ChimeraX commands (.cxc) that place a marker at each C-alpha (Angstrom):
marker #1 position 112.54,84.29,82.28 radius 0.5
marker #1 position 114.96,84.47,85.15 radius 0.5
marker #1 position 114.33,85.18,88.48 radius 0.5
marker #1 position 117.20,84.51,91.08 radius 0.5
marker #1 position 121.03,86.10,90.81 radius 0.5
marker #1 position 123.81,84.22,92.91 radius 0.5
marker #1 position 125.91,86.52,94.85 radius 0.5
marker #1 position 129.44,85.68,92.54 radius 0.5
marker #1 position 127.21,86.45,89.43 radius 0.5
marker #1 position 126.09,90.07,90.93 radius 0.5
marker #1 position 129.99,90.52,92.45 radius 0.5
marker #1 position 130.95,90.75,88.48 radius 0.5
marker #1 position 128.20,92.93,88.02 radius 0.5
marker #1 position 128.97,95.39,90.53 radius 0.5
marker #1 position 130.75,98.69,89.11 radius 0.5
marker #1 position 130.53,97.43,85.77 radius 0.5
marker #1 position 129.37,99.81,83.23 radius 0.5
marker #1 position 128.69,97.12,79.97 radius 0.5
marker #1 position 127.42,98.86,76.77 radius 0.5
marker #1 position 125.56,101.80,79.12 radius 0.5
marker #1 position 123.82,99.01,81.39 radius 0.5
marker #1 position 124.23,99.36,84.84 radius 0.5
marker #1 position 123.59,97.68,87.96 radius 0.5
marker #1 position 121.38,98.72,90.44 radius 0.5
marker #1 position 121.03,96.73,93.70 radius 0.5
marker #1 position 118.42,97.85,95.94 radius 0.5
marker #1 position 118.57,96.98,99.58 radius 0.5
marker #1 position 115.33,95.51,101.18 radius 0.5
marker #1 position 115.62,95.30,104.09 radius 0.5
marker #1 position 111.90,94.79,105.90 radius 0.5
marker #1 position 109.65,92.19,108.98 radius 0.5
marker #1 position 106.68,92.59,110.14 radius 0.5
marker #1 position 106.88,93.67,113.57 radius 0.5
marker #1 position 110.61,95.09,112.90 radius 0.5
marker #1 position 110.20,98.66,111.98 radius 0.5
marker #1 position 113.88,99.50,111.50 radius 0.5
marker #1 position 115.03,98.10,108.33 radius 0.5
marker #1 position 116.51,101.78,107.57 radius 0.5
marker #1 position 118.58,101.05,110.70 radius 0.5
marker #1 position 119.58,97.95,109.65 radius 0.5
marker #1 position 121.35,98.98,105.72 radius 0.5
marker #1 position 122.87,101.84,107.19 radius 0.5
marker #1 position 125.24,99.57,109.76 radius 0.5
marker #1 position 125.79,96.98,106.10 radius 0.5
marker #1 position 124.96,96.83,103.32 radius 0.5
marker #1 position 126.04,95.72,99.78 radius 0.5
marker #1 position 128.23,97.93,98.25 radius 0.5
marker #1 position 125.96,101.10,96.35 radius 0.5
marker #1 position 122.89,98.76,97.79 radius 0.5
marker #1 position 120.13,101.50,97.84 radius 0.5
marker #1 position 117.88,101.78,100.48 radius 0.5
marker #1 position 113.78,100.64,99.65 radius 0.5
marker #1 position 111.45,101.36,102.41 radius 0.5
marker #1 position 108.44,98.80,102.08 radius 0.5
marker #1 position 106.07,100.23,103.91 radius 0.5
marker #1 position 106.30,103.68,102.25 radius 0.5
marker #1 position 107.38,103.13,98.41 radius 0.5
marker #1 position 106.23,99.35,98.00 radius 0.5
marker #1 position 102.50,100.22,99.34 radius 0.5
marker #1 position 100.09,102.92,99.27 radius 0.5
marker #1 position 98.63,104.16,102.96 radius 0.5
marker #1 position 96.90,101.24,104.60 radius 0.5
marker #1 position 93.29,101.18,104.01 radius 0.5
marker #1 position 90.69,98.44,105.76 radius 0.5
marker #1 position 88.98,98.26,102.24 radius 0.5
marker #1 position 92.53,97.86,100.63 radius 0.5
marker #1 position 94.38,95.89,103.20 radius 0.5
marker #1 position 97.92,97.23,104.87 radius 0.5
marker #1 position 99.88,97.41,102.28 radius 0.5
marker #1 position 97.82,98.51,98.88 radius 0.5
marker #1 position 99.79,98.37,95.83 radius 0.5
marker #1 position 100.63,102.45,95.00 radius 0.5
marker #1 position 99.68,103.91,92.47 radius 0.5
marker #1 position 101.82,103.97,89.46 radius 0.5
marker #1 position 102.61,107.22,89.08 radius 0.5
marker #1 position 104.20,107.31,92.94 radius 0.5
marker #1 position 105.69,104.24,91.83 radius 0.5
marker #1 position 107.90,105.66,89.02 radius 0.5
marker #1 position 109.06,108.27,90.92 radius 0.5
marker #1 position 110.45,105.95,93.91 radius 0.5
marker #1 position 111.98,103.78,91.34 radius 0.5
marker #1 position 113.49,107.47,89.42 radius 0.5
marker #1 position 114.49,108.51,93.04 radius 0.5
marker #1 position 116.73,104.87,93.65 radius 0.5
marker #1 position 118.36,106.05,90.35 radius 0.5
marker #1 position 116.99,103.45,87.78 radius 0.5
marker #1 position 117.36,104.35,84.77 radius 0.5
marker #1 position 116.28,103.11,81.36 radius 0.5
marker #1 position 118.25,99.91,80.20 radius 0.5
marker #1 position 119.09,98.87,84.05 radius 0.5
marker #1 position 119.37,95.83,85.59 radius 0.5
marker #1 position 118.12,95.80,89.18 radius 0.5
marker #1 position 118.92,93.16,91.70 radius 0.5
marker #1 position 116.99,93.37,95.14 radius 0.5
marker #1 position 117.90,91.59,98.01 radius 0.5
marker #1 position 116.91,91.49,101.99 radius 0.5
marker #1 position 118.29,89.75,105.06 radius 0.5
marker #1 position 114.92,87.63,105.23 radius 0.5
marker #1 position 115.46,84.57,102.23 radius 0.5
marker #1 position 113.70,87.63,100.17 radius 0.5
marker #1 position 110.78,87.49,101.57 radius 0.5
marker #1 position 110.69,91.16,101.36 radius 0.5
marker #1 position 112.76,92.29,98.41 radius 0.5
marker #1 position 110.24,90.33,96.37 radius 0.5
marker #1 position 107.81,92.63,96.66 radius 0.5
marker #1 position 109.79,95.18,94.61 radius 0.5
marker #1 position 110.63,92.49,92.05 radius 0.5
marker #1 position 107.35,91.73,91.19 radius 0.5
marker #1 position 106.23,95.07,90.90 radius 0.5
marker #1 position 109.06,95.82,88.38 radius 0.5
marker #1 position 108.03,92.81,87.06 radius 0.5
marker #1 position 104.65,94.43,86.71 radius 0.5
marker #1 position 105.50,97.05,85.41 radius 0.5
marker #1 position 106.70,95.24,82.00 radius 0.5
marker #1 position 110.89,96.48,83.67 radius 0.5
marker #1 position 112.74,93.10,82.34 radius 0.5
marker #1 position 116.13,92.72,83.91 radius 0.5
marker #1 position 115.01,92.60,87.64 radius 0.5
marker #1 position 116.65,89.68,89.80 radius 0.5
marker #1 position 116.58,88.67,93.64 radius 0.5
marker #1 position 119.33,88.19,94.69 radius 0.5
marker #1 position 119.46,84.24,95.84 radius 0.5
marker #1 position 120.45,83.90,100.01 radius 0.5
marker #1 position 120.29,87.83,100.28 radius 0.5
marker #1 position 122.83,89.62,102.66 radius 0.5
marker #1 position 123.91,86.66,104.43 radius 0.5
marker #1 position 124.87,84.59,101.09 radius 0.5
marker #1 position 127.26,87.96,100.31 radius 0.5
marker #1 position 128.57,87.83,103.28 radius 0.5
marker #1 position 129.25,83.81,103.39 radius 0.5
marker #1 position 130.90,84.30,100.14 radius 0.5
marker #1 position 133.39,86.40,102.53 radius 0.5
marker #1 position 132.18,89.57,100.15 radius 0.5
marker #1 position 132.85,93.57,101.60 radius 0.5
marker #1 position 129.73,95.11,102.87 radius 0.5
marker #1 position 129.32,98.85,103.39 radius 0.5
marker #1 position 127.43,101.57,106.13 radius 0.5
marker #1 position 125.74,104.20,105.21 radius 0.5
marker #1 position 123.81,105.40,102.38 radius 0.5
marker #1 position 125.04,106.31,99.44 radius 0.5
marker #1 position 124.49,109.69,96.90 radius 0.5
marker #1 position 122.25,108.66,94.37 radius 0.5
marker #1 position 121.56,110.92,91.08 radius 0.5
marker #1 position 117.90,110.47,89.90 radius 0.5
marker #1 position 116.61,107.50,87.68 radius 0.5
marker #1 position 114.72,108.23,84.26 radius 0.5
marker #1 position 112.75,105.60,83.94 radius 0.5
marker #1 position 109.81,105.04,82.27 radius 0.5
marker #1 position 107.01,102.01,83.61 radius 0.5
marker #1 position 103.90,101.19,82.82 radius 0.5
marker #1 position 101.62,98.76,84.24 radius 0.5
marker #1 position 99.83,95.83,84.13 radius 0.5
marker #1 position 101.98,93.00,82.69 radius 0.5
marker #1 position 101.33,90.72,85.38 radius 0.5
marker #1 position 98.15,89.07,86.49 radius 0.5
marker #1 position 96.41,90.03,89.31 radius 0.5
marker #1 position 92.84,88.71,90.96 radius 0.5
marker #1 position 90.29,90.62,93.48 radius 0.5
marker #1 position 88.17,89.90,96.43 radius 0.5
marker #1 position 85.55,88.96,94.11 radius 0.5
marker #1 position 87.70,86.52,91.97 radius 0.5
marker #1 position 89.56,85.55,95.45 radius 0.5
marker #1 position 85.66,84.50,96.76 radius 0.5
marker #1 position 85.40,82.55,94.15 radius 0.5
marker #1 position 88.78,81.06,92.82 radius 0.5
marker #1 position 88.71,77.85,94.66 radius 0.5
marker #1 position 85.63,76.71,92.45 radius 0.5
marker #1 position 87.84,76.74,89.04 radius 0.5
marker #1 position 91.61,76.80,90.42 radius 0.5
marker #1 position 93.71,77.05,93.23 radius 0.5
marker #1 position 94.03,79.52,95.52 radius 0.5
marker #1 position 97.34,78.96,97.81 radius 0.5
marker #1 position 97.70,80.93,101.35 radius 0.5
marker #1 position 101.11,81.90,101.77 radius 0.5
marker #1 position 101.25,82.78,105.26 radius 0.5
marker #1 position 102.16,80.99,107.86 radius 0.5
marker #1 position 100.13,77.70,108.96 radius 0.5
marker #1 position 98.95,78.49,112.12 radius 0.5
marker #1 position 97.34,81.91,110.65 radius 0.5
marker #1 position 96.19,79.92,108.25 radius 0.5
marker #1 position 94.26,77.51,110.64 radius 0.5
marker #1 position 93.01,80.31,112.51 radius 0.5
marker #1 position 95.33,79.40,115.67 radius 0.5
marker #1 position 96.73,82.93,115.48 radius 0.5
marker #1 position 96.74,86.17,113.95 radius 0.5
marker #1 position 98.38,89.09,114.82 radius 0.5
marker #1 position 97.51,91.75,112.64 radius 0.5
marker #1 position 94.23,91.46,111.00 radius 0.5
marker #1 position 90.87,91.95,112.43 radius 0.5
marker #1 position 89.55,87.66,111.96 radius 0.5
marker #1 position 91.80,84.85,112.28 radius 0.5
marker #1 position 91.62,81.75,109.73 radius 0.5
marker #1 position 91.52,81.66,105.99 radius 0.5
marker #1 position 89.71,82.33,102.69 radius 0.5
marker #1 position 87.45,79.60,101.69 radius 0.5
marker #1 position 89.04,77.16,99.67 radius 0.5
marker #1 position 92.32,78.41,100.05 radius 0.5
marker #1 position 95.15,75.71,100.48 radius 0.5
marker #1 position 97.89,76.38,103.30 radius 0.5
marker #1 position 100.97,76.77,101.31 radius 0.5
marker #1 position 103.74,78.77,103.62 radius 0.5
marker #1 position 106.17,80.85,101.79 radius 0.5
marker #1 position 108.95,79.82,104.15 radius 0.5
marker #1 position 109.21,76.36,102.66 radius 0.5
marker #1 position 110.41,77.80,99.52 radius 0.5
marker #1 position 113.45,78.57,101.22 radius 0.5
marker #1 position 116.41,76.11,102.44 radius 0.5
marker #1 position 117.91,76.28,106.00 radius 0.5
marker #1 position 120.52,79.16,104.30 radius 0.5
marker #1 position 118.12,81.24,102.61 radius 0.5
marker #1 position 118.17,80.06,99.16 radius 0.5
marker #1 position 115.29,78.56,97.26 radius 0.5
marker #1 position 115.40,75.67,96.62 radius 0.5
marker #1 position 115.83,73.88,93.42 radius 0.5
marker #1 position 113.46,74.29,90.64 radius 0.5
marker #1 position 112.86,70.24,90.76 radius 0.5
marker #1 position 111.94,70.54,94.25 radius 0.5
marker #1 position 109.80,73.19,94.29 radius 0.5
marker #1 position 107.77,72.15,91.61 radius 0.5
marker #1 position 107.59,68.79,93.46 radius 0.5
marker #1 position 105.94,70.49,96.65 radius 0.5
marker #1 position 103.86,72.57,94.11 radius 0.5
marker #1 position 102.62,69.96,92.86 radius 0.5
marker #1 position 101.88,67.95,95.88 radius 0.5
marker #1 position 99.92,70.85,96.30 radius 0.5
marker #1 position 97.86,70.40,93.26 radius 0.5
marker #1 position 99.56,73.34,90.74 radius 0.5
marker #1 position 99.39,71.70,87.32 radius 0.5
marker #1 position 99.79,74.03,84.32 radius 0.5
marker #1 position 96.37,73.55,83.27 radius 0.5
marker #1 position 95.13,75.17,86.30 radius 0.5
marker #1 position 94.67,79.02,87.26 radius 0.5
marker #1 position 96.63,79.20,90.34 radius 0.5
marker #1 position 96.27,82.82,92.46 radius 0.5
marker #1 position 98.64,83.67,95.78 radius 0.5
marker #1 position 97.71,86.05,98.75 radius 0.5
marker #1 position 99.36,86.08,102.12 radius 0.5
marker #1 position 98.50,88.83,104.95 radius 0.5
marker #1 position 99.14,91.54,102.86 radius 0.5
marker #1 position 100.53,90.61,99.49 radius 0.5
marker #1 position 104.20,90.83,100.48 radius 0.5
marker #1 position 104.89,87.60,101.07 radius 0.5
marker #1 position 102.62,86.79,98.57 radius 0.5
marker #1 position 105.17,88.08,95.72 radius 0.5
marker #1 position 108.00,85.31,97.15 radius 0.5
marker #1 position 105.66,82.74,96.16 radius 0.5
marker #1 position 104.87,83.50,93.11 radius 0.5
marker #1 position 108.76,83.80,92.54 radius 0.5
marker #1 position 109.23,80.56,93.82 radius 0.5
marker #1 position 106.04,79.18,91.58 radius 0.5
marker #1 position 108.13,81.25,88.91 radius 0.5
marker #1 position 111.29,79.02,89.14 radius 0.5
marker #1 position 109.66,76.01,89.41 radius 0.5
marker #1 position 107.33,76.79,86.12 radius 0.5
marker #1 position 104.52,77.89,87.08 radius 0.5
marker #1 position 102.35,81.41,86.19 radius 0.5
marker #1 position 99.87,82.46,89.49 radius 0.5
marker #1 position 98.23,85.67,89.74 radius 0.5
marker #1 position 98.55,87.78,93.06 radius 0.5
marker #1 position 95.87,88.86,95.16 radius 0.5
marker #1 position 97.14,92.33,96.43 radius 0.5
marker #1 position 94.55,93.37,99.31 radius 0.5
marker #1 position 95.32,89.83,100.66 radius 0.5
marker #1 position 93.80,88.22,103.82 radius 0.5
marker #1 position 93.70,92.11,105.07 radius 0.5
marker #1 position 91.73,93.26,103.39 radius 0.5
marker #1 position 89.49,90.21,102.88 radius 0.5
marker #1 position 89.33,89.69,106.78 radius 0.5
marker #1 position 88.00,93.44,107.16 radius 0.5
marker #1 position 85.44,92.90,104.75 radius 0.5
marker #1 position 82.15,91.29,107.86 radius 0.5
marker #1 position 80.41,89.82,104.83 radius 0.5
marker #1 position 83.76,87.81,103.35 radius 0.5
marker #1 position 83.12,84.48,105.46 radius 0.5
marker #1 position 86.76,82.95,106.80 radius 0.5
marker #1 position 87.13,79.80,107.44 radius 0.5
marker #1 position 89.22,77.97,110.07 radius 0.5
marker #1 position 90.94,74.70,110.35 radius 0.5
marker #1 position 93.11,72.48,107.97 radius 0.5
marker #1 position 90.66,72.08,105.02 radius 0.5
marker #1 position 90.50,74.46,102.59 radius 0.5
marker #1 position 86.11,74.65,103.32 radius 0.5
marker #1 position 84.39,75.30,106.50 radius 0.5
marker #1 position 82.66,71.58,105.96 radius 0.5
marker #1 position 86.31,70.11,105.25 radius 0.5
marker #1 position 86.21,68.93,102.18 radius 0.5
marker #1 position 88.96,69.90,99.93 radius 0.5
marker #1 position 87.08,71.39,97.11 radius 0.5
marker #1 position 83.25,72.41,95.66 radius 0.5
marker link #1:1,2 radius 0.2
marker link #1:2,3 radius 0.2
marker link #1:3,4 radius 0.2
marker link #1:4,5 radius 0.2
marker link #1:5,6 radius 0.2
marker link #1:6,7 radius 0.2
marker link #1:7,8 radius 0.2
marker link #1:8,9 radius 0.2
marker link #1:9,10 radius 0.2
marker link #1:10,11 radius 0.2
marker link #1:11,12 radius 0.2
marker link #1:12,13 radius 0.2
marker link #1:13,14 radius 0.2
marker link #1:14,15 radius 0.2
marker link #1:15,16 radius 0.2
marker link #1:16,17 radius 0.2
marker link #1:17,18 radius 0.2
marker link #1:18,19 radius 0.2
marker link #1:19,20 radius 0.2
marker link #1:20,21 radius 0.2
marker link #1:21,22 radius 0.2
marker link #1:22,23 radius 0.2
marker link #1:23,24 radius 0.2
marker link #1:24,25 radius 0.2
marker link #1:25,26 radius 0.2
marker link #1:26,27 radius 0.2
marker link #1:27,28 radius 0.2
marker link #1:28,29 radius 0.2
marker link #1:29,30 radius 0.2
marker link #1:30,31 radius 0.2
marker link #1:31,32 radius 0.2
marker link #1:32,33 radius 0.2
marker link #1:33,34 radius 0.2
marker link #1:34,35 radius 0.2
marker link #1:35,36 radius 0.2
marker link #1:36,37 radius 0.2
marker link #1:37,38 radius 0.2
marker link #1:38,39 radius 0.2
marker link #1:39,40 radius 0.2
marker link #1:40,41 radius 0.2
marker link #1:41,42 radius 0.2
marker link #1:42,43 radius 0.2
marker link #1:43,44 radius 0.2
marker link #1:44,45 radius 0.2
marker link #1:45,46 radius 0.2
marker link #1:46,47 radius 0.2
marker link #1:47,48 radius 0.2
marker link #1:48,49 radius 0.2
marker link #1:49,50 radius 0.2
marker link #1:50,51 radius 0.2
marker link #1:51,52 radius 0.2
marker link #1:52,53 radius 0.2
marker link #1:53,54 radius 0.2
marker link #1:54,55 radius 0.2
marker link #1:55,56 radius 0.2
marker link #1:56,57 radius 0.2
marker link #1:57,58 radius 0.2
marker link #1:58,59 radius 0.2
marker link #1:59,60 radius 0.2
marker link #1:60,61 radius 0.2
marker link #1:61,62 radius 0.2
marker link #1:62,63 radius 0.2
marker link #1:63,64 radius 0.2
marker link #1:64,65 radius 0.2
marker link #1:65,66 radius 0.2
marker link #1:66,67 radius 0.2
marker link #1:67,68 radius 0.2
marker link #1:68,69 radius 0.2
marker link #1:69,70 radius 0.2
marker link #1:70,71 radius 0.2
marker link #1:71,72 radius 0.2
marker link #1:72,73 radius 0.2
marker link #1:73,74 radius 0.2
marker link #1:74,75 radius 0.2
marker link #1:75,76 radius 0.2
marker link #1:76,77 radius 0.2
marker link #1:77,78 radius 0.2
marker link #1:78,79 radius 0.2
marker link #1:79,80 radius 0.2
marker link #1:80,81 radius 0.2
marker link #1:81,82 radius 0.2
marker link #1:82,83 radius 0.2
marker link #1:83,84 radius 0.2
marker link #1:84,85 radius 0.2
marker link #1:85,86 radius 0.2
marker link #1:86,87 radius 0.2
marker link #1:87,88 radius 0.2
marker link #1:88,89 radius 0.2
marker link #1:89,90 radius 0.2
marker link #1:90,91 radius 0.2
marker link #1:91,92 radius 0.2
marker link #1:92,93 radius 0.2
marker link #1:93,94 radius 0.2
marker link #1:94,95 radius 0.2
marker link #1:95,96 radius 0.2
marker link #1:96,97 radius 0.2
marker link #1:97,98 radius 0.2
marker link #1:98,99 radius 0.2
marker link #1:99,100 radius 0.2
marker link #1:100,101 radius 0.2
marker link #1:101,102 radius 0.2
marker link #1:102,103 radius 0.2
marker link #1:103,104 radius 0.2
marker link #1:104,105 radius 0.2
marker link #1:105,106 radius 0.2
marker link #1:106,107 radius 0.2
marker link #1:107,108 radius 0.2
marker link #1:108,109 radius 0.2
marker link #1:109,110 radius 0.2
marker link #1:110,111 radius 0.2
marker link #1:111,112 radius 0.2
marker link #1:112,113 radius 0.2
marker link #1:113,114 radius 0.2
marker link #1:114,115 radius 0.2
marker link #1:115,116 radius 0.2
marker link #1:116,117 radius 0.2
marker link #1:117,118 radius 0.2
marker link #1:118,119 radius 0.2
marker link #1:119,120 radius 0.2
marker link #1:120,121 radius 0.2
marker link #1:121,122 radius 0.2
marker link #1:122,123 radius 0.2
marker link #1:123,124 radius 0.2
marker link #1:124,125 radius 0.2
marker link #1:125,126 radius 0.2
marker link #1:126,127 radius 0.2
marker link #1:127,128 radius 0.2
marker link #1:128,129 radius 0.2
marker link #1:129,130 radius 0.2
marker link #1:130,131 radius 0.2
marker link #1:131,132 radius 0.2
marker link #1:132,133 radius 0.2
marker link #1:133,134 radius 0.2
marker link #1:134,135 radius 0.2
marker link #1:135,136 radius 0.2
marker link #1:136,137 radius 0.2
marker link #1:137,138 radius 0.2
marker link #1:138,139 radius 0.2
marker link #1:139,140 radius 0.2
marker link #1:140,141 radius 0.2
marker link #1:141,142 radius 0.2
marker link #1:142,143 radius 0.2
marker link #1:143,144 radius 0.2
marker link #1:144,145 radius 0.2
marker link #1:145,146 radius 0.2
marker link #1:146,147 radius 0.2
marker link #1:147,148 radius 0.2
marker link #1:148,149 radius 0.2
marker link #1:149,150 radius 0.2
marker link #1:150,151 radius 0.2
marker link #1:151,152 radius 0.2
marker link #1:152,153 radius 0.2
marker link #1:153,154 radius 0.2
marker link #1:154,155 radius 0.2
marker link #1:155,156 radius 0.2
marker link #1:156,157 radius 0.2
marker link #1:157,158 radius 0.2
marker link #1:158,159 radius 0.2
marker link #1:159,160 radius 0.2
marker link #1:160,161 radius 0.2
marker link #1:161,162 radius 0.2
marker link #1:162,163 radius 0.2
marker link #1:163,164 radius 0.2
marker link #1:164,165 radius 0.2
marker link #1:165,166 radius 0.2
marker link #1:166,167 radius 0.2
marker link #1:167,168 radius 0.2
marker link #1:168,169 radius 0.2
marker link #1:169,170 radius 0.2
marker link #1:170,171 radius 0.2
marker link #1:171,172 radius 0.2
marker link #1:172,173 radius 0.2
marker link #1:173,174 radius 0.2
marker link #1:174,175 radius 0.2
marker link #1:175,176 radius 0.2
marker link #1:176,177 radius 0.2
marker link #1:177,178 radius 0.2
marker link #1:178,179 radius 0.2
marker link #1:179,180 radius 0.2
marker link #1:180,181 radius 0.2
marker link #1:181,182 radius 0.2
marker link #1:182,183 radius 0.2
marker link #1:183,184 radius 0.2
marker link #1:184,185 radius 0.2
marker link #1:185,186 radius 0.2
marker link #1:186,187 radius 0.2
marker link #1:187,188 radius 0.2
marker link #1:188,189 radius 0.2
marker link #1:189,190 radius 0.2
marker link #1:190,191 radius 0.2
marker link #1:191,192 radius 0.2
marker link #1:192,193 radius 0.2
marker link #1:193,194 radius 0.2
marker link #1:194,195 radius 0.2
marker link #1:195,196 radius 0.2
marker link #1:196,197 radius 0.2
marker link #1:197,198 radius 0.2
marker link #1:198,199 radius 0.2
marker link #1:199,200 radius 0.2
marker link #1:200,201 radius 0.2
marker link #1:201,202 radius 0.2
marker link #1:202,203 radius 0.2
marker link #1:203,204 radius 0.2
marker link #1:204,205 radius 0.2
marker link #1:205,206 radius 0.2
marker link #1:206,207 radius 0.2
marker link #1:207,208 radius 0.2
marker link #1:208,209 radius 0.2
marker link #1:209,210 radius 0.2
marker link #1:210,211 radius 0.2
marker link #1:211,212 radius 0.2
marker link #1:212,213 radius 0.2
marker link #1:213,214 radius 0.2
marker link #1:214,215 radius 0.2
marker link #1:215,216 radius 0.2
marker link #1:216,217 radius 0.2
marker link #1:217,218 radius 0.2
marker link #1:218,219 radius 0.2
marker link #1:219,220 radius 0.2
marker link #1:220,221 radius 0.2
marker link #1:221,222 radius 0.2
marker link #1:222,223 radius 0.2
marker link #1:223,224 radius 0.2
marker link #1:224,225 radius 0.2
marker link #1:225,226 radius 0.2
marker link #1:226,227 radius 0.2
marker link #1:227,228 radius 0.2
marker link #1:228,229 radius 0.2
marker link #1:229,230 radius 0.2
marker link #1:230,231 radius 0.2
marker link #1:231,232 radius 0.2
marker link #1:232,233 radius 0.2
marker link #1:233,234 radius 0.2
marker link #1:234,235 radius 0.2
marker link #1:235,236 radius 0.2
marker link #1:236,237 radius 0.2
marker link #1:237,238 radius 0.2
marker link #1:238,239 radius 0.2
marker link #1:239,240 radius 0.2
marker link #1:240,241 radius 0.2
marker link #1:241,242 radius 0.2
marker link #1:242,243 radius 0.2
marker link #1:243,244 radius 0.2
marker link #1:244,245 radius 0.2
marker link #1:245,246 radius 0.2
marker link #1:246,247 radius 0.2
marker link #1:247,248 radius 0.2
marker link #1:248,249 radius 0.2
marker link #1:249,250 radius 0.2
marker link #1:250,251 radius 0.2
marker link #1:251,252 radius 0.2
marker link #1:252,253 radius 0.2
marker link #1:253,254 radius 0.2
marker link #1:254,255 radius 0.2
marker link #1:255,256 radius 0.2
marker link #1:256,257 radius 0.2
marker link #1:257,258 radius 0.2
marker link #1:258,259 radius 0.2
marker link #1:259,260 radius 0.2
marker link #1:260,261 radius 0.2
marker link #1:261,262 radius 0.2
marker link #1:262,263 radius 0.2
marker link #1:263,264 radius 0.2
marker link #1:264,265 radius 0.2
marker link #1:265,266 radius 0.2
marker link #1:266,267 radius 0.2
marker link #1:267,268 radius 0.2
marker link #1:268,269 radius 0.2
marker link #1:269,270 radius 0.2
marker link #1:270,271 radius 0.2
marker link #1:271,272 radius 0.2
marker link #1:272,273 radius 0.2
marker link #1:273,274 radius 0.2
marker link #1:274,275 radius 0.2
marker link #1:275,276 radius 0.2
marker link #1:276,277 radius 0.2
marker link #1:277,278 radius 0.2
marker link #1:278,279 radius 0.2
marker link #1:279,280 radius 0.2
marker link #1:280,281 radius 0.2
marker link #1:281,282 radius 0.2
marker link #1:282,283 radius 0.2
marker link #1:283,284 radius 0.2
marker link #1:284,285 radius 0.2
marker link #1:285,286 radius 0.2
marker link #1:286,287 radius 0.2
marker link #1:287,288 radius 0.2
marker link #1:288,289 radius 0.2
view
């Protein structure tokens, strides 16, 4: 299944209506520490793009037992998707202005509902502008959609499974290396990583231009971290947002992976869960147990 769409392809699709198939463009402008996503969107966005508020539409209320960005109830998510104007049979293209680190959350959530035609715009807003294509300001009028969503199409794990995942498979930590090592923790109550996890910062999936690396390069990267087709792989991050980006990159490389939605924000709020600091997956310095 194709994960990415390039800007030239999207340019040809925007405004087209072939045999009733429309393309809906969704702007997921969000970044940790930047609460002004809507303002950025209103200033400049792809023509016809609808703004998606990650904090309120792609997450339920923060809960220490479930993490900072727990997945919303399916009914709530379906209501949001309809409000964006998505209909049955539409093509959906999501983008942001940060290498798809936020947009991948929407991509994963729609894929998890079984929605077949959802893509990430490779390079996002920057790639669109670099191609010389027009942007617009303000907010377009949107007619409600009628899409029907189901759930459970993609694999997920919970905290109990994350605790033992290193014994049976590979657990990737998609956060920055300094957060994995416990040198810096800006938002969660404890610093470090889940025992058995391997550091795999999601930013290393991108080139300097904000586009995903080639499938071959991504495959080489993940195999160097221990990813194999016969090894079950799961991914977490701080709150389940950038982990979705890692899953997209793994898919591009040809590997399936499960998501731990609660991620480290859930894990670190439970004092009974051990936390490891340093470069090694386990506290004794080993890479496997």
